[in-house]
Structure formats: structure tokens, C-alpha cells
KEKE-3310 file (N, C-alpha, C; in steps of 0.2 Angstrom, whole numbers, plus 5000, padded with zeros to 4 digits):
npx = (5548:5561:5564:5577:5579:5569:5573:5585:5581:5573:5583:5590:5580:5579:5592:5593:5583:5589:5600:5595:5595:5590:5578:5580:5568:5564:5574:5573:5560:5563:5566:5578:5595:5612:5629:5645:5647:5639:5621:5609:5596:5584:5576:5584:5595:5588:5585:5597:5599:5601:5614:5628:5630:5642:5653:5651:5647:5638:5623:5615:5601:5583:5576:5565:5568:5580:5576:5567:5577:5584:5575:5565:5552:5541:5541:5541:5538:5533:5537:5528:5535:5539:5536:5544:5541:5541:5549:5559:5567:5563:5569:5576:5583:5588:5576:5562:5564:5553:5547:5557:5557:5544:5545:5554:5547:5537:5544:5550:5540:5541:5540:5551:5569:5573:5569:5561:5560:5554:5560:5564:5578:5584:5576:5578:5573:5574:5577:5577:5585:5585:5592:5586:5594:5588:5581:5584:5598:5599:5602:5604:5592:5580:5569:5574:5582:5573:5567:5577:5580:5567:5568:5579:5573:5562:5569:5576:5565:5559:5569:5578:5591:5599:5600:5608:5608:5618:5618:5622:5625:5628:5625:5609:5609:5599:5593:5602:5609:5600:5600:5614:5614:5609:5619:5624:5613:5610:5621:5620:5609:5613:5622:5614:5607:5618:5620:5610:5614:5612:5616:5623:5623:5631:5629:5637:5634:5635:5633:5642:5645:5653:5644:5637:5646:5654:5647:5634:5636:5649:5649:5647:5645:5650:5656:5651:5653:5647:5654:5665:5659:5658:5666:5668:5674:5678:5678:5688:5696:5696:5704:5716:5720:5723:5733:5742:5747:5748:5734:5731:5726:5709:5706:5695:5686:5677:5685:5699:5697:5694:5706:5713:5708:5696:5684:5676:5671:5669:5654:5645:5630:5621:5625:5622:5611:5612:5625:5623:5614:5621:5631:5623:5618:5629:5633:5622:5622:5615:5619:5622:5634:5641:5633:5635:5648:5648:5641:5649:5660:5654:5651:5664:5669:5661:5664:5678:5676:5669:5679:5689)
npy = (5236:5244:5258:5263:5260:5268:5281:5282:5280:5291:5301:5299:5303:5317:5321:5318:5327:5339:5339:5338:5342:5357:5358:5362:5369:5373:5383:5392:5397:5403:5418:5422:5422:5419:5426:5433:5436:5427:5423:5433:5445:5443:5453:5464:5463:5464:5478:5483:5482:5468:5466:5462:5471:5471:5464:5467:5457:5453:5446:5433:5437:5438:5440:5450:5457:5463:5471:5479:5486:5493:5500:5505:5500:5489:5497:5494:5485:5468:5456:5443:5429:5418:5400:5386:5368:5358:5346:5341:5330:5320:5317:5309:5306:5304:5309:5314:5326:5335:5335:5341:5354:5357:5358:5369:5379:5381:5384:5396:5404:5408:5405:5401:5402:5415:5432:5445:5462:5480:5495:5511:5522:5536:5543:5536:5524:5506:5490:5475:5460:5447:5433:5419:5411:5401:5394:5380:5382:5393:5389:5387:5385:5380:5388:5399:5404:5409:5418:5428:5431:5437:5448:5455:5458:5466:5477:5481:5484:5494:5503:5504:5503:5488:5478:5466:5455:5444:5427:5411:5393:5388:5379:5369:5353:5343:5346:5345:5347:5356:5365:5369:5376:5388:5397:5401:5407:5417:5425:5429:5436:5447:5453:5458:5468:5476:5480:5489:5499:5500:5501:5487:5482:5473:5466:5457:5444:5435:5417:5417:5407:5394:5390:5401:5412:5410:5415:5425:5433:5439:5448:5461:5479:5487:5480:5476:5471:5464:5466:5454:5443:5427:5423:5413:5400:5385:5375:5380:5370:5360:5367:5369:5356:5353:5362:5360:5369:5380:5391:5409:5418:5421:5419:5418:5428:5443:5455:5450:5446:5458:5465:5458:5461:5457:5463:5479:5487:5487:5488:5493:5487:5496:5507:5504:5508:5522:5522:5515:5523:5534:5529:5526:5538:5544:5535:5536:5549:5558:5565:5580:5587:5580:5583:5597:5598:5592:5601:5612:5608:5606:5620:5625:5619:5624:5637:5637:5633:5643:5653:5648)
npz = (5704:5713:5725:5722:5709:5703:5706:5699:5686:5685:5686:5674:5665:5667:5665:5651:5646:5649:5641:5629:5612:5604:5591:5573:5570:5582:5585:5574:5577:5589:5600:5600:5594:5589:5591:5591:5605:5611:5615:5607:5605:5592:5588:5592:5584:5571:5572:5570:5557:5555:5558:5568:5583:5589:5583:5570:5561:5546:5545:5537:5527:5521:5505:5505:5517:5513:5502:5509:5517:5507:5498:5507:5518:5511:5500:5486:5471:5469:5458:5449:5443:5429:5431:5427:5423:5438:5441:5430:5427:5435:5448:5461:5477:5493:5496:5486:5473:5471:5483:5491:5485:5488:5502:5503:5498:5507:5518:5514:5508:5495:5477:5470:5471:5469:5470:5461:5459:5458:5462:5470:5472:5478:5469:5457:5447:5449:5444:5452:5459:5471:5480:5490:5503:5511:5502:5496:5497:5489:5477:5459:5447:5433:5436:5443:5434:5424:5432:5434:5420:5417:5425:5419:5407:5410:5415:5403:5395:5402:5404:5415:5427:5433:5447:5455:5469:5475:5480:5486:5483:5470:5455:5454:5455:5454:5443:5433:5417:5413:5424:5424:5411:5415:5418:5406:5400:5409:5408:5394:5394:5402:5394:5384:5392:5394:5380:5379:5385:5399:5416:5426:5441:5454:5470:5481:5492:5508:5507:5492:5479:5468:5453:5452:5456:5445:5435:5433:5445:5444:5434:5434:5431:5441:5455:5471:5488:5503:5520:5525:5518:5510:5496:5483:5471:5471:5486:5500:5506:5496:5486:5494:5495:5482:5478:5487:5497:5510:5513:5512:5526:5528:5515:5506:5509:5507:5509:5507:5493:5487:5489:5480:5468:5463:5466:5468:5478:5496:5505:5519:5526:5530:5523:5510:5502:5500:5494:5482:5476:5473:5465:5454:5450:5445:5434:5426:5423:5431:5442:5450:5450:5440:5429:5428:5426:5413:5406:5406:5399:5386:5384:5384:5373:5362:5363:5359:5346:5341:5341:5333)
capx = (5554:5562:5565:5583:5579:5565:5577:5590:5577:5571:5589:5591:5575:5581:5598:5591:5579:5594:5605:5592:5597:5584:5578:5580:5562:5564:5579:5570:5555:5565:5567:5586:5600:5619:5634:5652:5647:5634:5615:5607:5589:5583:5574:5590:5599:5584:5585:5603:5599:5604:5622:5630:5633:5649:5658:5648:5645:5632:5620:5611:5594:5579:5575:5561:5572:5585:5573:5565:5582:5586:5570:5560:5548:5536:5541:5543:5533:5536:5534:5527:5540:5537:5539:5544:5540:5545:5554:5560:5571:5560:5575:5575:5589:5585:5569:5561:5565:5547:5546:5562:5554:5538:5547:5557:5542:5533:5549:5552:5535:5543:5539:5558:5574:5574:5563:5562:5556:5556:5559:5567:5583:5586:5572:5580:5569:5579:5574:5582:5584:5589:5591:5585:5598:5584:5577:5588:5604:5599:5605:5601:5588:5576:5564:5578:5585:5567:5566:5583:5578:5561:5570:5583:5568:5559:5574:5577:5558:5557:5575:5580:5597:5598:5604:5608:5610:5619:5620:5620:5631:5630:5619:5606:5611:5593:5591:5608:5612:5595:5603:5620:5613:5607:5625:5625:5607:5610:5626:5618:5604:5617:5625:5608:5606:5623:5619:5605:5618:5609:5620:5622:5627:5631:5631:5639:5632:5637:5639:5642:5650:5651:5642:5635:5652:5657:5643:5631:5639:5655:5649:5644:5649:5653:5656:5651:5652:5646:5659:5665:5655:5662:5666:5672:5671:5678:5679:5695:5699:5698:5710:5722:5722:5725:5739:5747:5750:5744:5731:5732:5720:5703:5707:5689:5682:5677:5691:5704:5695:5694:5713:5716:5705:5690:5678:5678:5670:5665:5650:5641:5623:5618:5627:5622:5606:5615:5631:5620:5611:5627:5634:5619:5617:5635:5633:5616:5623:5609:5622:5622:5641:5643:5629:5638:5655:5647:5638:5655:5664:5651:5652:5671:5670:5657:5668:5683:5673:5668:5686:5692)
capy = (5241:5247:5265:5265:5260:5273:5287:5281:5281:5298:5305:5298:5307:5324:5322:5318:5333:5345:5339:5337:5347:5360:5356:5368:5372:5377:5388:5396:5400:5407:5425:5423:5419:5419:5429:5433:5436:5423:5425:5440:5445:5444:5460:5469:5462:5467:5485:5485:5479:5461:5466:5462:5478:5470:5462:5469:5452:5454:5440:5432:5439:5436:5445:5455:5461:5467:5476:5484:5491:5497:5504:5507:5495:5488:5502:5491:5480:5462:5453:5435:5427:5411:5394:5380:5361:5357:5341:5339:5324:5315:5316:5306:5304:5302:5310:5317:5334:5338:5335:5346:5360:5359:5360:5375:5384:5381:5387:5403:5408:5410:5400:5399:5405:5422:5437:5451:5468:5486:5501:5518:5524:5543:5545:5532:5517:5501:5483:5471:5453:5444:5426:5417:5405:5396:5390:5375:5385:5398:5386:5390:5380:5383:5393:5405:5407:5412:5425:5432:5434:5441:5455:5459:5460:5471:5482:5484:5487:5500:5508:5505:5499:5481:5477:5459:5454:5437:5422:5404:5388:5386:5376:5364:5347:5339:5348:5343:5351:5362:5370:5372:5380:5395:5401:5404:5411:5424:5429:5432:5442:5453:5456:5462:5474:5481:5483:5494:5505:5500:5498:5481:5482:5467:5466:5450:5443:5428:5415:5417:5402:5389:5392:5408:5416:5409:5418:5432:5437:5442:5452:5468:5485:5488:5474:5478:5466:5465:5464:5447:5438:5422:5423:5407:5395:5379:5376:5381:5363:5357:5371:5368:5349:5353:5366:5357:5375:5384:5397:5415:5419:5425:5418:5419:5433:5449:5459:5448:5446:5465:5466:5454:5465:5454:5467:5486:5491:5484:5492:5490:5486:5503:5512:5502:5511:5528:5521:5513:5529:5539:5526:5526:5545:5546:5531:5538:5556:5562:5568:5587:5588:5577:5587:5604:5597:5590:5607:5616:5605:5608:5627:5627:5616:5628:5643:5636:5632:5650:5656:5645)
capz = (5704:5720:5725:5720:5702:5701:5706:5693:5679:5685:5685:5667:5661:5668:5661:5644:5645:5649:5636:5622:5607:5601:5584:5569:5570:5589:5584:5570:5581:5595:5599:5601:5589:5592:5587:5594:5612:5613:5613:5605:5603:5585:5588:5593:5577:5566:5573:5568:5550:5555:5558:5575:5585:5592:5578:5563:5556:5542:5545:5531:5527:5516:5500:5507:5521:5509:5499:5514:5518:5501:5495:5512:5520:5506:5495:5480:5468:5468:5452:5449:5438:5427:5435:5423:5426:5444:5441:5423:5427:5440:5452:5468:5481:5499:5495:5479:5472:5472:5490:5493:5482:5492:5509:5502:5497:5513:5523:5512:5506:5488:5473:5468:5476:5467:5470:5457:5461:5455:5467:5468:5476:5476:5463:5451:5447:5448:5444:5457:5460:5477:5481:5497:5504:5514:5497:5494:5497:5484:5471:5453:5442:5428:5438:5445:5427:5422:5436:5432:5413:5418:5428:5414:5402:5413:5415:5396:5392:5406:5404:5422:5429:5436:5453:5457:5475:5474:5486:5484:5482:5463:5451:5457:5451:5453:5436:5429:5412:5413:5429:5421:5406:5417:5418:5399:5399:5413:5404:5388:5396:5405:5388:5381:5396:5392:5374:5379:5389:5406:5421:5429:5448:5458:5477:5483:5500:5510:5503:5484:5477:5463:5446:5453:5455:5438:5429:5434:5450:5443:5427:5435:5429:5447:5460:5478:5492:5510:5524:5528:5513:5507:5489:5481:5466:5474:5493:5502:5507:5489:5483:5498:5494:5475:5477:5492:5500:5515:5510:5516:5531:5525:5508:5501:5512:5503:5510:5503:5486:5485:5488:5474:5462:5460:5468:5468:5484:5501:5508:5525:5524:5532:5518:5503:5498:5498:5489:5475:5473:5471:5459:5448:5448:5441:5428:5422:5422:5435:5447:5448:5449:5433:5424:5428:5422:5406:5402:5406:5394:5380:5383:5382:5366:5358:5363:5355:5339:5338:5341:5327)
cpx = (5555:5564:5571:5583:5574:5569:5582:5587:5575:5577:5591:5587:5577:5587:5597:5587:5584:5598:5602:5593:5590:5584:5579:5574:5562:5568:5576:5564:5556:5566:5574:5589:5607:5624:5641:5652:5641:5627:5613:5600:5588:5581:5579:5594:5595:5585:5592:5605:5602:5611:5623:5633:5640:5654:5657:5647:5638:5629:5616:5603:5590:5578:5571:5564:5577:5582:5570:5571:5584:5581:5565:5555:5542:5535:5543:5538:5537:5533:5533:5530:5537:5540:5538:5541:5544:5551:5555:5563:5568:5566:5573:5582:5586:5578:5568:5562:5559:5545:5551:5559:5548:5540:5550:5552:5538:5538:5550:5546:5536:5542:5546:5563:5576:5568:5565:5557:5558:5554:5563:5572:5585:5582:5574:5577:5574:5575:5580:5580:5588:5587:5590:5589:5594:5580:5583:5595:5605:5602:5601:5598:5584:5572:5568:5581:5579:5566:5571:5582:5572:5563:5574:5578:5564:5563:5575:5570:5557:5563:5577:5587:5595:5603:5603:5612:5611:5620:5618:5626:5632:5624:5616:5606:5605:5591:5596:5609:5607:5598:5609:5619:5611:5613:5626:5619:5607:5616:5624:5613:5608:5620:5620:5607:5612:5623:5615:5608:5615:5614:5618:5627:5626:5633:5631:5638:5635:5632:5638:5647:5648:5649:5639:5641:5655:5652:5640:5634:5645:5655:5647:5648:5653:5651:5656:5650:5650:5652:5659:5662:5660:5661:5671:5670:5672:5679:5687:5699:5701:5704:5716:5724:5725:5732:5744:5750:5745:5741:5731:5725:5715:5703:5701:5684:5682:5683:5697:5703:5695:5702:5716:5713:5699:5683:5680:5677:5667:5661:5646:5634:5619:5619:5625:5617:5609:5621:5628:5617:5616:5630:5630:5618:5623:5634:5627:5616:5617:5612:5623:5629:5643:5639:5632:5644:5654:5645:5644:5659:5661:5652:5659:5672:5667:5661:5674:5682:5672:5674:5689:5688)
cpy = (5244:5254:5267:5265:5266:5280:5287:5283:5289:5303:5305:5303:5315:5325:5322:5325:5339:5345:5338:5343:5350:5359:5363:5372:5376:5383:5394:5400:5404:5414:5427:5420:5420:5423:5429:5433:5432:5425:5432:5440:5446:5451:5465:5469:5465:5475:5488:5483:5472:5461:5466:5468:5477:5469:5464:5464:5454:5447:5439:5434:5437:5442:5451:5460:5465:5472:5481:5489:5495:5502:5507:5501:5494:5493:5500:5487:5474:5458:5445:5433:5420:5405:5388:5373:5360:5352:5338:5332:5318:5313:5314:5304:5301:5303:5314:5324:5338:5339:5341:5353:5362:5361:5367:5381:5386:5385:5395:5407:5410:5404:5397:5403:5412:5426:5443:5456:5474:5491:5507:5519:5531:5545:5541:5525:5512:5494:5479:5464:5451:5437:5424:5411:5399:5392:5386:5378:5390:5395:5388:5384:5384:5389:5400:5408:5411:5419:5430:5435:5438:5448:5459:5462:5466:5478:5485:5487:5494:5505:5509:5501:5493:5480:5469:5458:5446:5433:5416:5400:5386:5383:5370:5358:5342:5341:5347:5348:5357:5367:5373:5377:5387:5399:5404:5409:5418:5428:5432:5437:5448:5457:5460:5468:5479:5484:5489:5500:5506:5497:5492:5481:5476:5468:5459:5449:5436:5423:5416:5412:5398:5392:5399:5413:5415:5411:5425:5436:5441:5446:5459:5474:5488:5483:5477:5471:5468:5463:5457:5441:5433:5422:5418:5404:5388:5380:5377:5375:5360:5361:5369:5361:5349:5356:5364:5363:5377:5390:5403:5415:5424:5425:5420:5424:5439:5454:5457:5448:5453:5467:5463:5457:5462:5458:5474:5489:5486:5489:5489:5491:5493:5508:5510:5506:5518:5527:5519:5519:5533:5536:5527:5533:5547:5542:5534:5546:5560:5566:5575:5589:5586:5581:5594:5603:5596:5597:5612:5614:5607:5615:5629:5625:5621:5635:5643:5635:5639:5654:5654:5648)
cpz = (5711:5719:5722:5712:5699:5701:5701:5687:5679:5683:5677:5663:5661:5664:5653:5642:5645:5643:5629:5618:5604:5593:5580:5569:5577:5588:5580:5573:5587:5594:5599:5595:5593:5588:5591:5601:5615:5611:5612:5603:5596:5584:5588:5586:5572:5566:5571:5561:5549:5555:5566:5577:5588:5587:5571:5558:5553:5541:5539:5532:5521:5511:5502:5512:5518:5505:5503:5516:5513:5499:5500:5512:5515:5501:5488:5477:5467:5462:5452:5442:5436:5430:5430:5427:5432:5444:5434:5422:5431:5445:5459:5471:5487:5500:5488:5479:5473:5479:5493:5491:5487:5499:5508:5501:5503:5518:5521:5510:5499:5484:5470:5472:5474:5468:5466:5459:5457:5461:5465:5474:5473:5469:5456:5452:5445:5448:5448:5458:5466:5478:5489:5498:5508:5508:5493:5492:5492:5478:5465:5448:5437:5430:5440:5439:5424:5425:5434:5425:5413:5420:5423:5409:5404:5413:5408:5394:5396:5407:5411:5422:5432:5441:5455:5464:5476:5481:5483:5483:5475:5460:5455:5453:5451:5446:5431:5424:5411:5418:5426:5415:5408:5418:5411:5398:5403:5410:5398:5389:5399:5399:5384:5385:5394:5385:5374:5384:5396:5411:5425:5435:5451:5465:5479:5490:5501:5510:5496:5482:5470:5456:5447:5452:5448:5433:5432:5439:5449:5436:5428:5432:5435:5452:5467:5482:5499:5514:5526:5524:5511:5500:5486:5474:5470:5482:5495:5503:5501:5486:5487:5496:5487:5475:5482:5496:5505:5512:5514:5520:5527:5518:5503:5504:5507:5503:5506:5495:5483:5484:5482:5467:5459:5461:5468:5475:5489:5505:5513:5523:5525:5527:5511:5499:5495:5493:5482:5472:5470:5465:5453:5445:5443:5434:5424:5421:5425:5440:5445:5446:5442:5428:5423:5424:5415:5402:5401:5400:5387:5378:5380:5375:5361:5357:5359:5348:5336:5337:5334:5321)
residu = (MET:ASN:TRP:ILE:THR:LYS:ILE:ILE:LYS:ALA:GLY:GLU:LYS:ILE:LYS:THR:ALA:ILE:HIS:LYS:ARG:ALA:SER:LYS:GLU:ASP:ILE:ALA:ASN:SER:ASP:TRP:THR:SER:CYS:CYS:LYS:GLY:PRO:ILE:LEU:LYS:LYS:ASP:LEU:GLU:ASP:ASN:LEU:PHE:CYS:CYS:PRO:ASP:CYS:ASN:LYS:HIS:HIS:ARG:ILE:LYS:PRO:LYS:GLN:ARG:PHE:ASP:ILE:LEU:PHE:GLY:LYS:ASN:ASN:TYR:GLU:ILE:PHE:LYS:THR:PRO:ILE:PRO:LYS:ASP:ASP:PRO:LEU:ASN:TRP:THR:ASP:SER:LYS:SER:TYR:LYS:SER:ARG:LEU:SER:SER:ALA:ARG:LYS:LYS:THR:GLY:MET:GLU:CYS:GLY:MET:MET:VAL:VAL:CYS:GLY:SER:ILE:GLN:ASN:ILE:LYS:ILE:THR:ALA:VAL:ALA:SER:ASP:PHE:ASP:PHE:LEU:GLY:ALA:SER:MET:ALA:ALA:ALA:GLU:GLY:GLU:ALA:PHE:LEU:TYR:GLY:ILE:GLN:HIS:ALA:ILE:GLU:ASN:ASN:THR:PRO:PHE:LEU:CYS:ILE:SER:ALA:GLY:GLY:GLY:MET:ARG:MET:MET:GLU:SER:LEU:ILE:SER:LEU:SER:GLN:MET:ALA:ARG:THR:THR:LEU:ALA:ILE:ASN:GLU:LEU:LYS:LYS:ASN:ASN:LEU:PRO:TYR:ILE:VAL:CYS:ILE:THR:ASP:PRO:THR:ALA:GLY:GLY:ILE:THR:ALA:SER:TYR:ALA:MET:LEU:GLY:ASP:ILE:GLN:ILE:ALA:GLU:PRO:GLY:ALA:LEU:ILE:ALA:PHE:ALA:GLY:ALA:ARG:VAL:ILE:GLN:GLY:THR:VAL:LYS:GLU:GLU:LEU:PRO:GLU:GLY:PHE:GLN:LYS:SER:GLU:TYR:VAL:LYS:LYS:THR:GLY:PHE:ILE:ASP:LEU:ILE:VAL:GLU:ARG:LYS:ASP:LEU:SER:ALA:LYS:ILE:GLY:THR:LEU:LEU:SER:ILE:LEU:LEU:LYS:LYS:ASN:SER:VAL:VAL:SER:THR:GLU:GLU:ASN:GLU:THR:LYS:GLU:ASN:THR:GLN:SER:LEU:SER:ASN:ILE:ALA)
# end
């Protein structure tokens, strides 16, 4: 090998090293992430509740991070929920379903894609559930259905309102009809909660789509969404291809969905705890203004009865 060949080969190695893409693992373990203006330190993003200080994009976060923001750091009880048989249909595509579940558990530290907790906001005890998008896209299967039902049962038995923080792409088809049945099961559970006159509040986060939107994510007494969250059933390209029309800009973002009446409020992450506390205090008649007005109404009614 002559010196010219050596230089060429060395140059190729340098070029390969420069252009080599970082793996997902490298990105996950890095101190940096990116947003509108390029790289941003994860620590700076965390200090701002994982919202970009420039464009206010609400980045996806994990259930524990959500509950730390809502209830205070580690100021809540995490429940161990039932886990049914891992692979009821012995599903295999490019890899086995059991293998995918094992990877998701290792990645998230969770047994299923939903975490159920109990915490307090403004001295009101709340049962809450949140999904982790890193767990197979926060898709819904038997284990997630069991977690949701466990949370609802806890809320009914302990007379607490129920908060659902939704995310995910829909039902997990590795479990076929077992997965699809969770749409009906969660809906029936919510009906039981409402029969007990307990508030059901939904906070929709990015992304919420498919069977999740078609079931428990749209059944709240009050529907809240984070800014810029994708809220959809089918994908925009599928809809556009079906109706053969240009869709409005931001067609499936929370701002457009609010304008068309599907959600009640858009609340920034920093204001979410206070807003939920206020709403629940009114719904549960624990708000001082509501209590005063109620007492005044009773007194006026009694006075009228005495006059009569």
C-alpha cells in the first residue's frame, strides 16, 4: 500500500466519523436536546417545566415528571396495578411482543404504559393516571386497561375526583380484540365514576390519537389540553386523502380543536395545578365563594318561606 492510498483511506475514515449519526441511545444519554433555536440543555428545559423558553413548545414528559409538577416532587403515592398475561396471542412480527414489552419496561422502568397515583392539590385528594409515550407509544392493552380500572375503583372507594392525563396513539394491536375491548371497559368505568357524582377531568397532552381519543380521553366533565398538543383520531394525510380537500392549518392541534368545541380549556403546564385545583374546588363546592353563595341562597329561601 503506497502513501497516497493510506491518505485516501485515512480521509475516508475521518469523513465517516464526522458524518456518523448519533444513535437514539447516544441522544437519550446526552445533556442536550433540540427545539426551535437549535440545541438546548436538558437541565434548562427541565427548569422551565420541560417547556421551551422561546417558542413555548410543551415537550413530552414522563408520568413521574408530570406528577412532580402537579403534586410536588415525590409528594404522591404510586400504586402497583394488576398485570395480566404478557402475550395472550403469542404475537410475533419482526420481533416477539414479549421482547418489545421487555425493552419498553427496561426503557421506562414501568410495568405497563400507565402510572396510577394519589396526591393532593389545594388540600383536595385526587386519583390520577398518566401514560408514558416511551412505553410502546403509550398504546392501550390489557395491562393499561387494568391500571385505568384500578384507578377508577380507588377513586370510587376513596371518594376522590379522577384526573386522566392522556397520551398515546391508540389501541395496541399485538393484543387485537383484547386491546380494542379496553375502549369499552374504560368507558364503563368512567360511567361508574359519574354515577358516584365524582368529577372526571381529562388533560390531553401531545399526542393523543386513535382509540384513546375515541374513548376515555374525550369523556371528561371538563376537557383541558396543553398548548400545541396533537389531538386526532385518524392521521391528517388519511383525512385529506379521503375528503380530497386541503385541511386548515393546525387542523389537529389543541388550539384548533378548542375553536371547534371539542375541548374546554388550553392550560400551560405551569398553570395546570392551580387551574385543576380551582376547578375541583368549584365542582366539589369547596370554593369559599361558591359556599358563601350557596349559604346565601339557602338563607333567602328560608326567609321567603317564613314570610309565606
